[in-house]
Structure formats: structure tokens, C-alpha cells
Backbone as XML, in Angstrom:
<?xml version="1.0"?>
<chain id="A" units="angstrom">
  <residue number="1" name="UNK">
    <atom name="N" x="-7.584" y="4.105" z="-46.645"/>
    <atom name="CA" x="-6.518" y="5.321" z="-46.871"/>
    <atom name="C" x="-5.039" y="4.769" z="-46.959"/>
  </residue>
  <residue number="2" name="UNK">
    <atom name="N" x="-4.377" y="3.545" z="-46.487"/>
    <atom name="CA" x="-3.198" y="3.191" z="-46.668"/>
    <atom name="C" x="-2.586" y="3.078" z="-48.083"/>
  </residue>
  <residue number="3" name="UNK">
    <atom name="N" x="-3.815" y="2.833" z="-48.841"/>
    <atom name="CA" x="-2.863" y="2.124" z="-49.822"/>
    <atom name="C" x="-2.362" y="3.276" z="-50.793"/>
  </residue>
  <residue number="4" name="UNK">
    <atom name="N" x="-2.761" y="4.893" z="-50.766"/>
    <atom name="CA" x="-1.319" y="5.493" z="-51.844"/>
    <atom name="C" x="0.082" y="5.746" z="-50.850"/>
  </residue>
  <residue number="5" name="UNK">
    <atom name="N" x="-0.358" y="5.767" z="-50.146"/>
    <atom name="CA" x="0.920" y="5.808" z="-49.036"/>
    <atom name="C" x="1.871" y="4.562" z="-49.346"/>
  </residue>
  <residue number="6" name="UNK">
    <atom name="N" x="1.178" y="3.448" z="-48.892"/>
    <atom name="CA" x="2.240" y="2.768" z="-49.000"/>
    <atom name="C" x="2.480" y="2.334" z="-51.126"/>
  </residue>
  <residue number="7" name="UNK">
    <atom name="N" x="1.423" y="2.668" z="-51.903"/>
    <atom name="CA" x="1.855" y="3.099" z="-53.306"/>
    <atom name="C" x="3.252" y="3.660" z="-53.543"/>
  </residue>
  <residue number="8" name="UNK">
    <atom name="N" x="2.669" y="4.825" z="-52.751"/>
    <atom name="CA" x="4.142" y="6.140" z="-52.625"/>
    <atom name="C" x="5.540" y="5.974" z="-52.403"/>
  </residue>
  <residue number="9" name="UNK">
    <atom name="N" x="5.225" y="5.019" z="-51.216"/>
    <atom name="CA" x="6.543" y="4.614" z="-50.710"/>
    <atom name="C" x="7.487" y="3.055" z="-51.239"/>
  </residue>
  <residue number="10" name="UNK">
    <atom name="N" x="6.376" y="2.648" z="-51.992"/>
    <atom name="CA" x="7.061" y="1.577" z="-52.913"/>
    <atom name="C" x="7.401" y="2.368" z="-54.175"/>
  </residue>
  <residue number="11" name="UNK">
    <atom name="N" x="6.921" y="2.646" z="-54.737"/>
    <atom name="CA" x="7.866" y="3.734" z="-55.527"/>
    <atom name="C" x="8.596" y="4.202" z="-55.545"/>
  </residue>
  <residue number="12" name="UNK">
    <atom name="N" x="8.839" y="5.028" z="-54.582"/>
    <atom name="CA" x="10.385" y="5.895" z="-53.839"/>
    <atom name="C" x="11.243" y="4.429" z="-53.711"/>
  </residue>
  <residue number="13" name="UNK">
    <atom name="N" x="10.668" y="3.761" z="-53.232"/>
    <atom name="CA" x="11.838" y="2.059" z="-53.191"/>
    <atom name="C" x="12.301" y="1.772" z="-54.360"/>
  </residue>
  <residue number="14" name="UNK">
    <atom name="N" x="11.484" y="1.584" z="-55.588"/>
    <atom name="CA" x="11.410" y="1.129" z="-56.701"/>
    <atom name="C" x="12.620" y="2.135" z="-57.081"/>
  </residue>
  <residue number="15" name="UNK">
    <atom name="N" x="12.771" y="3.964" z="-56.947"/>
    <atom name="CA" x="12.887" y="4.583" z="-57.693"/>
    <atom name="C" x="14.519" y="4.400" z="-57.220"/>
  </residue>
  <residue number="16" name="UNK">
    <atom name="N" x="14.605" y="4.272" z="-55.835"/>
    <atom name="CA" x="16.138" y="4.438" z="-55.503"/>
    <atom name="C" x="16.777" y="3.685" z="-55.271"/>
  </residue>
  <residue number="17" name="UNK">
    <atom name="N" x="16.041" y="1.988" z="-55.898"/>
    <atom name="CA" x="16.695" y="0.810" z="-56.257"/>
    <atom name="C" x="17.274" y="0.695" z="-57.532"/>
  </residue>
  <residue number="18" name="UNK">
    <atom name="N" x="16.437" y="1.382" z="-58.763"/>
    <atom name="CA" x="16.528" y="1.465" z="-60.183"/>
    <atom name="C" x="18.259" y="2.599" z="-60.291"/>
  </residue>
  <residue number="19" name="UNK">
    <atom name="N" x="17.898" y="3.425" z="-59.321"/>
    <atom name="CA" x="18.903" y="4.400" z="-59.274"/>
    <atom name="C" x="20.513" y="4.146" z="-58.693"/>
  </residue>
  <residue number="20" name="UNK">
    <atom name="N" x="20.449" y="2.666" z="-57.923"/>
    <atom name="CA" x="21.489" y="1.846" z="-57.744"/>
    <atom name="C" x="21.754" y="1.325" z="-57.938"/>
  </residue>
  <residue number="21" name="UNK">
    <atom name="N" x="21.303" y="0.911" z="-58.713"/>
    <atom name="CA" x="21.582" y="-0.347" z="-59.819"/>
    <atom name="C" x="21.848" y="0.621" z="-60.932"/>
  </residue>
  <residue number="22" name="UNK">
    <atom name="N" x="21.877" y="1.758" z="-61.538"/>
    <atom name="CA" x="23.130" y="2.307" z="-62.817"/>
    <atom name="C" x="24.225" y="3.121" z="-62.095"/>
  </residue>
  <residue number="23" name="UNK">
    <atom name="N" x="24.041" y="3.018" z="-60.989"/>
    <atom name="CA" x="25.315" y="3.812" z="-60.219"/>
    <atom name="C" x="26.150" y="2.526" z="-60.076"/>
  </residue>
  <residue number="24" name="UNK">
    <atom name="N" x="25.651" y="0.884" z="-59.919"/>
    <atom name="CA" x="26.385" y="-0.337" z="-60.240"/>
    <atom name="C" x="27.006" y="-0.235" z="-61.222"/>
  </residue>
  <residue number="25" name="UNK">
    <atom name="N" x="26.115" y="-0.204" z="-62.454"/>
    <atom name="CA" x="26.932" y="-0.305" z="-63.869"/>
    <atom name="C" x="28.007" y="0.302" z="-64.328"/>
  </residue>
  <residue number="26" name="UNK">
    <atom name="N" x="27.636" y="2.105" z="-63.260"/>
    <atom name="CA" x="28.666" y="2.795" z="-63.917"/>
    <atom name="C" x="30.051" y="2.218" z="-63.170"/>
  </residue>
  <residue number="27" name="UNK">
    <atom name="N" x="29.669" y="1.513" z="-61.866"/>
    <atom name="CA" x="31.242" y="1.541" z="-61.225"/>
    <atom name="C" x="31.554" y="0.468" z="-61.979"/>
  </residue>
  <residue number="28" name="UNK">
    <atom name="N" x="30.899" y="-0.751" z="-62.179"/>
    <atom name="CA" x="31.190" y="-1.370" z="-63.407"/>
    <atom name="C" x="32.124" y="-1.355" z="-64.103"/>
  </residue>
  <residue number="29" name="UNK">
    <atom name="N" x="31.067" y="-0.437" z="-64.987"/>
    <atom name="CA" x="32.198" y="-0.108" z="-66.537"/>
    <atom name="C" x="32.994" y="0.632" z="-65.810"/>
  </residue>
  <residue number="30" name="UNK">
    <atom name="N" x="33.454" y="1.484" z="-64.553"/>
    <atom name="CA" x="35.136" y="2.187" z="-64.301"/>
    <atom name="C" x="35.689" y="0.821" z="-64.193"/>
  </residue>
  <residue number="31" name="UNK">
    <atom name="N" x="35.512" y="-0.136" z="-63.296"/>
    <atom name="CA" x="35.841" y="-1.222" z="-62.871"/>
    <atom name="C" x="36.894" y="-1.567" z="-64.445"/>
  </residue>
  <residue number="32" name="UNK">
    <atom name="N" x="35.713" y="-2.189" z="-65.351"/>
    <atom name="CA" x="36.654" y="-2.610" z="-66.439"/>
    <atom name="C" x="37.058" y="-1.529" z="-67.255"/>
  </residue>
  <residue number="33" name="UNK">
    <atom name="N" x="36.808" y="-0.761" z="-67.222"/>
    <atom name="CA" x="38.239" y="0.565" z="-67.666"/>
    <atom name="C" x="39.814" y="0.695" z="-67.137"/>
  </residue>
  <residue number="34" name="UNK">
    <atom name="N" x="39.474" y="0.175" z="-65.809"/>
    <atom name="CA" x="40.808" y="0.443" z="-65.200"/>
    <atom name="C" x="41.609" y="-0.761" z="-65.633"/>
  </residue>
  <residue number="35" name="UNK">
    <atom name="N" x="40.723" y="-1.954" z="-65.085"/>
    <atom name="CA" x="41.799" y="-3.673" z="-65.797"/>
    <atom name="C" x="41.887" y="-3.312" z="-66.907"/>
  </residue>
  <residue number="36" name="UNK">
    <atom name="N" x="41.025" y="-2.348" z="-68.392"/>
    <atom name="CA" x="41.390" y="-2.769" z="-69.461"/>
    <atom name="C" x="42.727" y="-1.660" z="-69.507"/>
  </residue>
  <residue number="37" name="UNK">
    <atom name="N" x="43.287" y="-0.853" z="-68.889"/>
    <atom name="CA" x="44.623" y="0.067" z="-68.686"/>
    <atom name="C" x="45.495" y="-0.958" z="-68.597"/>
  </residue>
  <residue number="38" name="UNK">
    <atom name="N" x="45.101" y="-1.463" z="-67.129"/>
    <atom name="CA" x="46.041" y="-2.373" z="-66.570"/>
    <atom name="C" x="46.653" y="-3.711" z="-67.765"/>
  </residue>
  <residue number="39" name="UNK">
    <atom name="N" x="45.606" y="-3.681" z="-68.237"/>
    <atom name="CA" x="46.227" y="-4.885" z="-69.220"/>
    <atom name="C" x="46.975" y="-4.248" z="-70.279"/>
  </residue>
  <residue number="40" name="UNK">
    <atom name="N" x="46.301" y="-3.045" z="-70.369"/>
    <atom name="CA" x="47.322" y="-2.310" z="-71.976"/>
    <atom name="C" x="48.795" y="-2.047" z="-71.198"/>
  </residue>
  <residue number="41" name="UNK">
    <atom name="N" x="49.353" y="-1.848" z="-70.325"/>
    <atom name="CA" x="50.568" y="-1.286" z="-69.374"/>
    <atom name="C" x="51.319" y="-2.813" z="-69.212"/>
  </residue>
  <residue number="42" name="UNK">
    <atom name="N" x="50.794" y="-3.932" z="-69.348"/>
    <atom name="CA" x="51.450" y="-4.850" z="-69.095"/>
    <atom name="C" x="50.972" y="-5.839" z="-67.921"/>
  </residue>
  <residue number="43" name="UNK">
    <atom name="N" x="50.139" y="-5.143" z="-67.227"/>
    <atom name="CA" x="49.824" y="-6.846" z="-66.069"/>
    <atom name="C" x="48.795" y="-7.687" z="-65.890"/>
  </residue>
  <residue number="44" name="UNK">
    <atom name="N" x="49.211" y="-8.567" z="-65.141"/>
    <atom name="CA" x="47.852" y="-9.398" z="-65.666"/>
    <atom name="C" x="46.858" y="-9.381" z="-64.598"/>
  </residue>
  <residue number="45" name="UNK">
    <atom name="N" x="45.549" y="-9.017" z="-65.628"/>
    <atom name="CA" x="44.205" y="-8.750" z="-64.959"/>
    <atom name="C" x="43.914" y="-10.368" z="-64.141"/>
  </residue>
  <residue number="46" name="UNK">
    <atom name="N" x="43.703" y="-10.989" z="-64.207"/>
    <atom name="CA" x="43.509" y="-12.142" z="-63.322"/>
    <atom name="C" x="44.514" y="-12.078" z="-61.683"/>
  </residue>
  <residue number="47" name="UNK">
    <atom name="N" x="46.061" y="-11.598" z="-61.852"/>
    <atom name="CA" x="46.139" y="-11.648" z="-60.819"/>
    <atom name="C" x="46.127" y="-10.152" z="-60.102"/>
  </residue>
  <residue number="48" name="UNK">
    <atom name="N" x="45.984" y="-9.333" z="-60.826"/>
    <atom name="CA" x="45.108" y="-8.095" z="-59.504"/>
    <atom name="C" x="44.047" y="-8.276" z="-58.979"/>
  </residue>
  <residue number="49" name="UNK">
    <atom name="N" x="43.124" y="-8.975" z="-59.861"/>
    <atom name="CA" x="41.855" y="-9.372" z="-59.438"/>
    <atom name="C" x="42.017" y="-10.675" z="-57.983"/>
  </residue>
  <residue number="50" name="UNK">
    <atom name="N" x="43.415" y="-11.654" z="-57.953"/>
    <atom name="CA" x="43.832" y="-12.337" z="-56.758"/>
    <atom name="C" x="44.231" y="-11.107" z="-56.025"/>
  </residue>
  <residue number="51" name="UNK">
    <atom name="N" x="45.323" y="-10.550" z="-56.649"/>
    <atom name="CA" x="45.677" y="-9.701" z="-55.070"/>
    <atom name="C" x="44.721" y="-8.668" z="-54.109"/>
  </residue>
  <residue number="52" name="UNK">
    <atom name="N" x="43.414" y="-8.198" z="-55.055"/>
    <atom name="CA" x="42.619" y="-7.502" z="-54.470"/>
    <atom name="C" x="41.282" y="-8.065" z="-53.616"/>
  </residue>
  <residue number="53" name="UNK">
    <atom name="N" x="41.304" y="-9.845" z="-54.341"/>
    <atom name="CA" x="40.383" y="-10.769" z="-53.424"/>
    <atom name="C" x="41.527" y="-10.732" z="-51.506"/>
  </residue>
  <residue number="54" name="UNK">
    <atom name="N" x="42.595" y="-11.005" z="-52.093"/>
    <atom name="CA" x="43.967" y="-11.224" z="-50.872"/>
    <atom name="C" x="44.160" y="-10.140" z="-49.815"/>
  </residue>
  <residue number="55" name="UNK">
    <atom name="N" x="43.859" y="-8.902" z="-50.978"/>
    <atom name="CA" x="43.457" y="-7.914" z="-49.768"/>
    <atom name="C" x="42.518" y="-7.246" z="-48.700"/>
  </residue>
  <residue number="56" name="UNK">
    <atom name="N" x="41.252" y="-8.230" z="-49.247"/>
    <atom name="CA" x="40.102" y="-7.912" z="-48.134"/>
    <atom name="C" x="40.048" y="-8.720" z="-47.586"/>
  </residue>
  <residue number="57" name="UNK">
    <atom name="N" x="41.024" y="-9.657" z="-46.862"/>
    <atom name="CA" x="41.092" y="-11.074" z="-46.473"/>
    <atom name="C" x="42.099" y="-10.450" z="-45.168"/>
  </residue>
  <residue number="58" name="UNK">
    <atom name="N" x="41.354" y="-11.029" z="-43.996"/>
    <atom name="CA" x="42.472" y="-10.471" z="-42.542"/>
    <atom name="C" x="43.733" y="-11.576" z="-42.635"/>
  </residue>
  <residue number="59" name="UNK">
    <atom name="N" x="44.624" y="-11.153" z="-42.211"/>
    <atom name="CA" x="46.224" y="-11.947" z="-42.234"/>
    <atom name="C" x="46.148" y="-13.345" z="-41.718"/>
  </residue>
  <residue number="60" name="UNK">
    <atom name="N" x="45.628" y="-13.379" z="-40.781"/>
    <atom name="CA" x="45.054" y="-14.541" z="-40.614"/>
    <atom name="C" x="44.570" y="-15.646" z="-41.112"/>
  </residue>
  <residue number="61" name="UNK">
    <atom name="N" x="43.628" y="-15.109" z="-41.921"/>
    <atom name="CA" x="42.825" y="-15.971" z="-42.737"/>
    <atom name="C" x="43.652" y="-15.901" z="-44.071"/>
  </residue>
  <residue number="62" name="UNK">
    <atom name="N" x="44.043" y="-15.511" z="-44.794"/>
    <atom name="CA" x="45.357" y="-15.076" z="-45.763"/>
    <atom name="C" x="46.209" y="-16.290" z="-45.355"/>
  </residue>
  <residue number="63" name="UNK">
    <atom name="N" x="47.132" y="-16.330" z="-44.178"/>
    <atom name="CA" x="48.043" y="-16.884" z="-43.990"/>
    <atom name="C" x="47.228" y="-18.463" z="-43.941"/>
  </residue>
  <residue number="64" name="UNK">
    <atom name="N" x="46.074" y="-18.286" z="-43.397"/>
    <atom name="CA" x="45.160" y="-20.326" z="-43.191"/>
    <atom name="C" x="45.104" y="-20.767" z="-44.403"/>
  </residue>
  <residue number="65" name="UNK">
    <atom name="N" x="45.022" y="-19.805" z="-45.613"/>
    <atom name="CA" x="44.405" y="-20.423" z="-47.365"/>
    <atom name="C" x="45.657" y="-20.350" z="-47.993"/>
  </residue>
  <residue number="66" name="UNK">
    <atom name="N" x="46.789" y="-19.688" z="-47.602"/>
    <atom name="CA" x="48.298" y="-19.458" z="-48.454"/>
    <atom name="C" x="48.857" y="-21.047" z="-47.552"/>
  </residue>
  <residue number="67" name="UNK">
    <atom name="N" x="48.959" y="-21.580" z="-46.431"/>
    <atom name="CA" x="48.899" y="-22.781" z="-45.604"/>
    <atom name="C" x="48.314" y="-23.833" z="-46.698"/>
  </residue>
  <residue number="68" name="UNK">
    <atom name="N" x="47.294" y="-23.753" z="-46.492"/>
    <atom name="CA" x="46.001" y="-25.121" z="-47.246"/>
    <atom name="C" x="47.041" y="-25.078" z="-48.483"/>
  </residue>
  <residue number="69" name="UNK">
    <atom name="N" x="47.152" y="-24.225" z="-49.471"/>
    <atom name="CA" x="47.297" y="-24.051" z="-50.657"/>
    <atom name="C" x="48.536" y="-25.136" z="-50.801"/>
  </residue>
  <residue number="70" name="UNK">
    <atom name="N" x="49.752" y="-24.537" z="-50.160"/>
    <atom name="CA" x="50.607" y="-24.994" z="-50.158"/>
    <atom name="C" x="50.728" y="-26.724" z="-49.867"/>
  </residue>
  <residue number="71" name="UNK">
    <atom name="N" x="49.954" y="-27.437" z="-48.446"/>
    <atom name="CA" x="49.756" y="-28.067" z="-48.545"/>
    <atom name="C" x="49.371" y="-29.194" z="-49.802"/>
  </residue>
  <residue number="72" name="UNK">
    <atom name="N" x="48.301" y="-28.469" z="-50.347"/>
    <atom name="CA" x="47.719" y="-29.163" z="-51.388"/>
    <atom name="C" x="48.285" y="-29.565" z="-52.642"/>
  </residue>
  <residue number="73" name="UNK">
    <atom name="N" x="49.121" y="-28.734" z="-52.818"/>
    <atom name="CA" x="50.176" y="-28.573" z="-54.141"/>
    <atom name="C" x="51.558" y="-29.649" z="-53.780"/>
  </residue>
  <residue number="74" name="UNK">
    <atom name="N" x="51.867" y="-29.530" z="-52.293"/>
    <atom name="CA" x="52.915" y="-30.509" z="-51.805"/>
    <atom name="C" x="52.208" y="-32.111" z="-52.358"/>
  </residue>
  <residue number="75" name="UNK">
    <atom name="N" x="50.746" y="-32.008" z="-52.316"/>
    <atom name="CA" x="50.542" y="-33.610" z="-51.757"/>
    <atom name="C" x="49.816" y="-34.260" z="-53.583"/>
  </residue>
  <residue number="76" name="UNK">
    <atom name="N" x="49.823" y="-32.655" z="-54.306"/>
    <atom name="CA" x="49.935" y="-33.725" z="-56.008"/>
    <atom name="C" x="51.228" y="-33.448" z="-56.668"/>
  </residue>
  <residue number="77" name="UNK">
    <atom name="N" x="52.458" y="-33.050" z="-55.644"/>
    <atom name="CA" x="53.661" y="-33.099" z="-56.159"/>
    <atom name="C" x="53.777" y="-31.805" z="-57.247"/>
  </residue>
  <residue number="78" name="UNK">
    <atom name="N" x="53.257" y="-30.868" z="-56.883"/>
    <atom name="CA" x="53.857" y="-29.575" z="-58.151"/>
    <atom name="C" x="54.516" y="-28.990" z="-57.284"/>
  </residue>
  <residue number="79" name="UNK">
    <atom name="N" x="54.881" y="-29.346" z="-56.254"/>
    <atom name="CA" x="55.878" y="-28.581" z="-55.143"/>
    <atom name="C" x="57.141" y="-29.133" z="-54.552"/>
  </residue>
</chain>
């Protein structure tokens, strides 16, 4: 008799996952709209995304990444 319970549980989990996928798509569409608006106002979307990535990093990780990039640029004669 555990089969019907497991089937109900599985169905509920799948339905929840489907709702989350729908929400995720909606959020992705919203983000796309924001980036289109930013581009329309003259901002560089690639740089906005880079700033967003940097803002997620802790300061010491960001400082380390910037130092490594600086070292590489110098080594390649780009600075």
C-alpha cells in the first residue's frame, strides 16, 4: 500500500519542480528585459554582468582576482 503514497509524493515533487521551472523562466525573461533596457539607455550589458559577478565576490577574493589579472596583463605586455 505504499505505492499510492509514493506516487502522490512523486507527483507533488514533479509539480513543484515544474512550478519552479516556470518561475525561473519568468525571472530569466525579466532579467533579459532589464538588460535590454540598460542597453537601450547606452550601458554596456557585458560590463554590467561583469560588475554583477564582482559584487557577488567577497572583497578579498575580488582583490586576489584583480591582482592575478594585473600580473597576467603585465606578463603579456598589455599594461
